[in-house]
N, C-alpha and C positions, 0 to 999 in steps of 0.2 A: 504493500500500500504506500509506504513512504517513497519508494522508487517511482511509483506511478504519479504521486503528487509532485515530485520534483520534475519529472518529465513534462507534466502538464504545465508547470510554472515556466519552464524553459521554452516550451512551445508557444505559450501566450506572449512571452517576452519577444519572441521572433516575429509572431504574426501581428501583434498589437502593441508595438513599443510605446505608442502614445498613451494608451490606457495604463500600461504597467508603470511608465514613468510618472504620470500624474498621480497614480495611486501611491506609489512608494515615496515620491518626493513630498507629497502633501502630508502623509502620515509621519515621515521622518522629520519634517519641519515641526509638526505638532509635538512629537516626542522630544526633539531637541530643545524647543522652547520650554516645555514642561520640566525637563530635567534641569535646565539652567535656572529657571525661576524657583524650582523646588530647593535647589542649593542655596539660593539667596534667602528664601524664607527660613530654611533650616539655620542659616547663619544668624539671622536676626533673632530667632527664638532661642539661640544658644547662649546669649549673653548671661554671664554669671552663673551658668548652670554646671560648670565643671568642677567647682570647688567641692571638697569633702564636706558632707553635711550641708550642702547648699540650701536645703529647705529650712534650715535652722538659722540661717544668716539673714540679717535685716539692716535697714538704715532708718535713722530717726529723721523726720522732716518737721519743719515749722510751718504753721499756717498763720497768716496775718490778715486781719480785717480792720485796717486803720481808717480813720475818718478821711473822706475825700478821695480815697484810692480804691481801685478794684481789688477785692480779696485775692490773695495769691499764696501759693505754696512754695517753699524754698528747701532745697536739699542742704544748704548751709545752715547750721544751727549753732546755738550757744554751747560751748564746751562746759559751761558751768553746770549743765544738766547731768553730765555723765556720772560723777560720783553719787549724786542723789538717786539716779536711776538704779545704780548697782545696790544702793542701800535700801531702796523702797520696794524693789521688785525681785523677789527670790527666783522668778522665772528666768532672769538674765544670768547666763553662765559667765559671759565676759563681754567687754566692750572696749573700744579704742577710738581715739580721735584720728582723723585722716584728712590732712591738709595738703592741697596742691602748692607747689613752690617751684620757681624757675631757678635752676642752678647753672653755673658756668665754670668751666675750667679754662684757664688762660695759659697759652703756650706761645712763646715768641711774640707777645703782644696781640695775639689773636684769641678771641673767645670761641669756645665750643659750647653750644647750648645743650642742656639736658633737662628733661622734664622729670621732676622729683615729687615725692610725697613724704611728708613728715608724719610719723605715727608713733604709737606706744610699743614698748617691748612685747606686749601680749599679742601683737599682730600675727606673728607666725604660729602662735598657739591657737588662734582663732581659725586661721585659714589653711593650716597644714600644707604649706607650699614646700616644694622640693628645692633644696639648695645644692648646686653643683659643688660648692665649697663652703665650709663654715657650719656652725651649729645653730640651727634656727632658734633654739631656746635662749641663746645668749647673744645672737647677732645684733640686737638692738638695745641691749641692756647698758652698754657703755655710752656716755653722752657724745663721744666722738666716733661712734661706730657708723659704718656705711655699707649698705648692701647694694651691689651693682647688678644690673642685668648683664647677660653675657655679651650683648652687643656694646653696651657702655664700657665694659672692661676692655674689649678689643679696641674701641676707639681711644680710650685714655692710655692704655698700657701696651697695646699691640698684641696682647695675649689674654687668655682667660684664667690662667693660674696666677692669681694676684692676691691671694689671701695674706693679710698682714701688711700689705704695701700701703703707703700714705699718698694722699692726693689733696691738694689745696682747692677748696670749693669756694667760689664767689657767689654769695646769696645776697641779693639786694644791696650790693656794694660792700658787703662785709666778708672778709676772707677768714676762713677757718680751715684747719688741717684735720682731715678725717683719716681713720684707719679702716681699710677694707676688712670687714668681718664676715662677708658672705657674698657669694655669686649666685644669683637667682637663675633657676632653670626655666624652661618654657612654662608660661602660665597656662592653666588648663582650659581656659575658654576666653572669648572676648568679653570686655566689660570693664570691671573695676581697675585692672592693672594695664589697660591698653596704653601703649607708648610710654609706660613708666620706665625710666632709665635708672633711677636711684631711689632707695628707701633709706631714710635717716631718722633718728629719734627726735622728738620735739625738744628744742633747746630748753634747758631748765629755766632760763630767764624769761622765756615766753609765757610760762605758766603763772608767773607773778607780775608780768607787765602788760601782756596783750589783753585788750579789752574783751575778746571773745572768751577768755578763761575766767573773767571777773564779773561780767555783766550779762544779764539775761537777754537784753535787747541787742547784743552784738554777736556777730557770727563770722567765722573765717574758715569753716571747713565742715566735714561730715562726721557724724557719730555712727560707727558701725557696731552692731550688737550681735551676739550669738546666744540663742535660747536653748534651754534644755531639751525642748521638743517643739515641733512646728506649731502645735495648737496653742502654745504659750504666747505667740505673737498676737492672736486675737484677744486673748485674755488681758494682756498688757494694754492693748489699744483701748479696751473698754474702761480702763481705770486711769487713763492719762489726763482726763479732764480734772479729776480730783487732785492729781499730782501737780498740775499747773496751778490750781488754786492754793495748794498747800506750800509749794516750793517757789513758784515764780511770782506770785502776787505779793504786793506790799502796800505801803502808804503812798500817797500822791507824790511826796517829796523824796521817796526812796530811789536813789540813783541806780542801785544794783538790780532791783526788781523791775517787773513790767509796769507796776503801778497798781492802784486800787482796783482798776477795771481790767486787770490782766486777763482774766478768763474771757472777757468780751472781745478782746482784740487779738489774743494769742492762744494758740493751741499746738499740740504736738501729736504726731502720729507715727506709727511704725510701718514701714513698707518692706515686704519680703524682697531680698536682694535679687531674686530671680525675676521679679516683676518690674524692677526699676527701669529697664530699657524702654518699655512701652509706657510705663507710668510717667516717666520724666518728660514726655512731650508737652505736658502742661505744667511743668515745674521749673521755677527759676533756679539759677546757679547749679544746674545739673549738667552732666556730661552728655555723651552720645545718646541719642534717643530716636524713637520713631513712633508714629501713630500706628497702633496695632491694626486698626481697620485698613490702613493703607497697605501694610505688609500682607494682611489677609487678602486684600484686593489684588496684590501682585501674584500671590499664590493662586487666586481664582483665575487670573488671566492665563497662567500656565496651564491650569486644568482645562479651561475653555479652549485653549489652543490644541490640547490633546483631543478633546471631544470634537472640535471642528475637523481635525485630521481624520478621526474615525468616521464622522458624518460624511466627509468628502469621499471616503472609500465606499461607504454604503450607497451614496448617491451615484457614483460611477458604476458600481457593480449592478445596481438595479436598472440603470439606464441601458447597460449593454447585456442584461440577462437574456434578452431575446436572441442575441447573436449566438448564444450557446444552447438555445432551446432544442435545436435539431440534434445536437450531440447528446443531450439528456434523453430525448425520445429514442434515439437509436440504441443507447446503452441500456435503457429500460426494456426495450424490445428484445435485446440479447440476454436479459436475465438479471441485470443489475437492480438491486433493491434501493429503496429510497434512503435507507440508513447508510448504505455504501456510498451513494452519491453525496449525501450530506457530509459524511466523514471526509470524502475527498475535497469538497469545496471548503470545508472548515480547515482542512490541512493546508490548502493553498493560501487561505487567509492568514494562517499562522506563519507560513513561510514568508509571505509578504511583510507581515508584522515584524518578524525577526530581522529581515533585511532593513526595514525602516528603522527598527530599534538600534541596530548597529550604526546606521547612517546618522540617526539622531544623536547617538553618543559622540560620534565624530564632530557633529555640529556643536554639541555641548562643550567639547574640548576646545573649540575655537572661541565660543562665546564667553565662557567663564573668565578666562584671563582678560579678555577685552572689557568685560563689565567691571572686573576688579580694578583695571587701569583707569577706566573712566570715572567710576564712583569713588575710588580711593579706599574702598572697604576690602578687608582681607578675606574675600570670598575665594575659596579654592575647591577643587574637585575632591570630594571624599569618596574614594573608590569602594570603601566598605559600605557606605550609604548607597552608592550607585549599584553595587553588586546585589543589595537587597531590593532596591526599588526597580531596577531595569527589568528583571524577569517578570515582576508583577505588571509593569507597564506593557510589556510585549504580550503577555498572556491576556491582559484586559483589553488591549487594543485589538488583538486578533479576534477575541470573542465578540467585542462590540461591533467591529467592522465586518465580521464574516457571518454572524449568526443569522440575521434577517435575509441577506442574499442567498445563503445556503438553503434556508427553508423555502424560499421562492423557487430557486432553480431545481431543487430536488423534488418539488411538489408538482412539476409540470406533468400533464396527462399526455402520454406519447401519441395516442390516437388523434387527439385534436391538433397536436402540433404537426404531425405528418400529413394530415388532411388539409391543413390551412395553406392558403396561397402565400401568405406573408408571415413573417416571424411575429410572435406576440409582443405587444408593447408593455404588457404588465397590467393593463387595466387602469381604471380611474384612481383606484386606491394607491397604486404604486406611483402614478403620476403626481397625485396629491402629496404623497410622502416626499417625493423629490422636491416639490415646490416648498414644502414645509422646511425641509433641510436647508434649502437655499436661503429662505427667509431667516431661519435661525442663525445660519453662518454670517450673513451680512448684518443682522441685528447686533450680534456680538461684536463684529469687527467695527461697525460704525459707532457703537457705544464707546468702545475703547479709543477710537480715533478722537471722538469729541472730548473725552476725559483728558487725553494727551494734549489736545489743543488748549484746553482750559488751564491745565497745569503749566504749560509753556507760557501762556499769556500772563498768568498770575505771577510766575517767577520773574518774567521780564518786567512786569509792572512794579514789583517790589524793588527790583534793581534800579529802576529809573525814577521811582516816585520821589517826590520832594521829602527830604528828611529835616527840613528846617534850617539847613545850612548849605553852602555851596561846596560841592565835593571836588570839582575839578580845580587843579592848581593848588591842592592842599596836601601837605605832608604832616603826619602825626609822629611824634617821637615816643620815647619810653618814659616811665616814671623816673624822676631824678633821684629819688631816695635821699634827698637832702633837705633839711629844714633851715639851713643857713641862708638868711635873707641876702647876704652879700653874694653868695654863689648863685642864687636865683636871679639877682639883678644882673650879674656878670653874664649869665647864660643868655638872658634876653638881649642885652646890648651886643654881645658877640655875634649871635645869630642874625640880628637885625643888620649888622654891618656887612654881611656877605653879599656878593654880587647876585643880582636877580631876585633877591628877597624883597618882597613888597611890604610884608607885615609879619610880626611875630607876637605870640601871646602865650601865657601860661594858664592852665585850668586844672582843676582837680578831677574833672570828668572828661572823657573823650569817647569817640566811637568804640563800642564794645568795652565799657569801662571796667577797670580792674576791681573796683569796689564801689559801693554806694553808701552814702550816709543819709539817713532819713530822720527828720525832726518834726515834732508836732507843733503847729502854730494855730492860733485861734483869732477870730475876728468878731468883734461885738457889733453885729448887724442890727438894724431896727427890729428885725424879727426875732432876735436872740443870738446867742453865741453859736458860731460855726467853727468846728475843729477840722483841720486838714493836715494830714501827714504829707510832708513834702521832701523831695530829694534836694540836697544841698550841693551847690557848686560855687567855688570861689574863682573869679576870673581876674586877669590883670589888664592893663592897658593894651590896646591892640586887638582885643577879643572880637569886637564888632567888625573891624577891618579884615580879620583873619577868617573867622567862621562865617561872617556875613549873615547873621540871623535877621529875620524880618521883624522890625519894630512895629507893633500894631498900635501902640498908643504911648504917649509920654516921651521921655528922653532917655539917652544912654548915660552910663556913668561918666563922671568928669572929676579928675583928680583935684580940681580947684574947689570943689564942693567938699567941705570937711566931713560931712556926715555920709558921703558916698564911700569913704574908706571903712570897710566893714569890720565886724568884731573878730577878735582872735578866738582860739579855742578856749582860752582861759575866761574870756568874756562870756562865752556861751555857757560855761559851767557855773559861774558865780557872779557875773557882772550885771550892772544896770546900765542902760544907755539907750540911745535912739540912733538908728542907722537907716540909710536909704537902701532899698532893694529893688530888684526887677523880678517879676514872676512870669511864668509862661501862661499861655491861653487856658490850659487845663486847670491850673491853679485858680485863675480868675473865675472860671465857671464854677469850680468847687466851692469857692467862697460865696457864691450867689450873685456875682456881678453879671448883669445881662449882656453888657458889652465891655470891651477892654477899657474904654474911656472912664467907665464908672469906677474902676479900681484905682485910678490915679489919686494920690493924696490920702488914700485910706491907710489906717494904721492896723497892722497885725501884730500879735504878741506871742512871745514864747517866754513864759514865766514873767519876770519883771522887765524883760527887754522889749523895746518897742521898735518896730520896723515900718518905715513909710514907703509905700509903693510909688516909685517914680516912673516906672515903665512896664509895659506888657509886651512880650515877644511871642511870636508864633511857636508852637511846640517843636522842640528839637528831639529827633529820634536817634538816640545813641544805642538803643537796645534792639531786641528782637522785634520783627514786624508782627509777630503773633501776639505780643504783649501790648496792653494798653499803655499809652504814654502817661507817665505819672506826673502829678503836680510838681513843679520845680521852682526853687527860689535861688536867685543868683546874688552873691555878694561880690564886692569889689575890693581888691587890694592894690594900692599904688606901690607896694613894696617899699614903703617908708617905715612902717612900724609892724605890719602883720605879714609874716611869711606864709607860704603855702604848705600844705601837708602832701608830700610826695607829688609835686606838680608834674604835669605832662606838657611839654612845649608843642605848639602847633605853628606851622610856617606856611604862609601863602607866598607863592613865587610865580614868575612869568618869564618867558623868553628862553627857557632851557628845558631839556627833557627831564622828566621826573627822576629817572635813574641817575642822571648826572647830578641833579640837585640833591638827591638822597645821599650819594657818596660824599658830596661836599659838606653836607650837614653832619654826617657821621664822623668825618675827619675832624671837624671843629669840636664836636662833642668830646672826642677822645683827648683833646688838648685840655679840656676843662674838667672832665670826670673820667679819668683813665681807668678807674676800677669798676665802672658801671657800663656794661655793654649797651649799645644802642643801635637801632636801625629805624630810620625815619621811613614810614610806610604810607602809601595812599590810604585815604579813609575807606575806600571800597575794599581794600585788602583786609583791613581790620574787621570789616563787617561780613566777610566772606562766609564765615561759619553759619551765619543765620540763613543763608540762601542755598548753601551747598546741598543740604539734605533733600530739599524739594527738587533741585535740579537732578540729583542722583535718581530719585524715584521717577522723575520724568523720563530719564533714559530707559528705565525698565518698562515703563508704560509704552514708550515708543517702540521698543522691541516687540512687545505683545501686539501693538497695533499693526505693525508691519507684517508680523507673522499671520495674524488673523485675516487681514486683507488679502494676503497672498494665497492663503489656503482657500479662502472663499472664492477668489478669482480662478484658482486652479479647478475647483469644482465646477464653476460656471462655464469655464472654457471646455471642460470635458463634456458637460451636458450639451453645450452648443454644437460640439463636433458630432456627437452621436445623434442629436436631433436633426442636424443638417443632413445626415445620411438617411434618416428615416422619412424626411419631408420632401425628398426630391420629386416624387410623383405628385404630391399636393401642389408644389410650386409650379410644376409643368402644366397642370390643369389650369391654375389661376392665370398664368401668363397666356395660355391658349385662349382663355376667355377675355383677354384684354388688359390684364393687370400689367402695369409698367414695373420696371426694375426698382424705381424709387418707392412705389407703393408697396412692393413686396418687401423691400428693405425695412420700411417703416413698420410693417406688420410684424416682421420677425423680431426687430429690436423691441417693439412694445411687448411682445410675448416674453422675451428674455428679461426685460427690465422691470416688469410688474412685481416679481418677488423682491427685487432690490428696493423699489420705492416703498413697498409695504414694510420692509425691514427698517427703512429710515423712519417711518412713522412710529414704529414700535421702539426704536432705539432712543429717540430724542427725549421722551419724558423720563426714561430710566436714567440716562446720562445727566439730565437736569437735576434730578433728585440726589444723585450721588455727588455731583460737584457742588451743589448747594450746601450739603453737609460738610464737605471738605473745606470750602471757602469760609465757613462760619468760624473756623479756627484762627483766622487772621483778623487783626485789628483794622488793617487797610486791605481792601480787596477790590477786584474788578467786578463789574456786573455781568450777569450771564446774558450777554447780548445774543439776540436771535442770529446775528451775523455769523457767530461761531458755528451754530448748528446748521445754518444754510450752507456755509462753506464746506462743512464735513459731508453734508448730503450731496452737494454738487460734486465734490471730489470723488465720493464713492460711486455716484452715478456715472461720472466720466470714466473712471477706471473700469467699471463694469461694461460700459459701452465699448471701450477700446478692447476689452477682453474678448467680446463676442463679435466684434466688427468684422474681423477677417472671415470668419465662418459665414456670417450672414451675407456679406458681399459676394462671396463665392456662390452661395446658394441663390441669391437674388439675380445674379447674372447668368445663371445656367440656361442653356437653350432648351425650350420646352420639348422640341422633337427628341433630343437626346434623353431628356429626363423621362419621357413617356416610353421611349424604346427600351431604356434601361430597366424600367419597371416591368 
């Protein structure tokens, strides 16, 4: 039987290469796309799942509901909570702090950047990671201990056998010598330790000086917890509200606590570590994340591509079933049973499925590295996973694509077949099935195309949307990590003196800010007190000329006005005074002013301090486009008496290429701050991480859209070819009765395109609902214009027309005499 099946497959390939090619290629394309996207989905679901006892690991998150701002969740929390958590919850087995930090090693005047994490000695006890060298129990117990990744060891020392060696690390301008106490092996899964080059203990002085260790309202990193069992996570979550009331709340003038209303504005929650990758899509200060429904959508596209490939095979097989009807009739006449014929036809489907599966695997081998290169994600082919999945795919595809055609073919009545003048067409039910399959194929394809167009338009819109400042001709430096007012003045003056520099400024916030400071202010309005929590920024002279924000009302800061020179941090903590400030449009609305002019001259307060609003600017977006712009207040420093906290220089330039200007600025920086690395970058580059994920998902949707359209067109082309062969006699009669070639062509095109147009009508509302939900996650978004849907429909119709045009032209131009004689 196997030999007979193989002979039949070879015979079909020789006699009907078009059918076999369309069949195998369409199914191979579906399998290849399915395998590729299945690997992507598997990668996205594997974040933080490879750790030992991963189901017992979790992260603590903060929730803030501050006046005047949209409630938000943050992955960065106050480290003050950790000792109280261990004390109050017996369910917690262990916990550590986990803080990101940028580290640099300087050689020959050049800095090599490394991404590091500061944590506690218990870290390796919690995560049971393998060290290539060193003892995990003691690797982080000494204050100068350092654990390197294998790649970092090779970069710094040129080898991985480096235990006990010393290295000088530059962190935020401070140099310290560390001793290598461990070399980390490969991490078990993507997630927590992605791109981490170095692990080092939290410096002892940080625990007594950094605000995030001292105050509940300050944060600088994550708290990671390990529970005795998985169910303890839910049990602790249920009692965290009482924990906040007991530990974090205090009196109104208590600087350490959240205040008397702490429970109203502040909350804590525990998120299982395995869930953070998807959970973090709506969390601030989190790492790599993805919307789960988007990843599920990518997996669905892969599955749909596979189903389309199988449907394509069914469509082609039922269309040409009549061509094998005489073979079935003769074999049944000679004694073949229906079961024998069914087995042969299913065997042929399985052989085609195997060929398509191997071809799809080859396509997957090509696509996965390309996707990894384009998206920047570490997606790779897992052959163990493929070895488990591919046989199931081949078996399922063979059954799905071969079962119905085999039942149809093996069920033919030999007497009626041999007595008939023409081969059977399968009847109305079979013809209806083919039309339904075409409609389904194009519906899926058009829906994916529309989604891809919307994602592309939204991503492009975000990249080019106004952010409240002029991005072109603007370079942003690094934090200076110096509070010396003389150094800050010298930096401004030196950068301003460079050729092609038009303006320079210092600010404590910049595109994709390193950290945020929020403070509560209130305004005594005629209707009562209005409290608003606002982000604070301090700016120097030249800010307006450099960032070029849009002034909606009032005036800008002026150093000649004494009250424009804002308060120092000491003033904020314990001083009285009256200063002038500028707020953004969101803050103006939050305080209840109907228009920006209404805010001018009004006094807002923070404790005993008074602030007079002298101007209102348009909202400046330095953060994610998914997040709502926060109310913001700007203070001014003339650098005469108030220095900045870790200021960031910004430079506007003209008449020179950005790369040249950046190199010029970096050279100047090194002469002023040689121990602090710097690279002046365009604002767009700093904001890149906010747009990269959506662009990456767009590439995957594009792959699915191209594959779905191609499979659908392959099926349509095959149907057109076989229909053209069957309708020769009909066209001959029509032309004999006076039909022109143009009329015939229009008739044939209308018949072929009816299912496509019906598919468009079905796809548009589905795509509209899907994209409406996706766009709702953005603070700024495009409207779902009918033009996008019309463009997709017109494009799909044009592609379908081009697909069948060759066959219809050939058929419409056929001479009626030859057509009737051939019949």
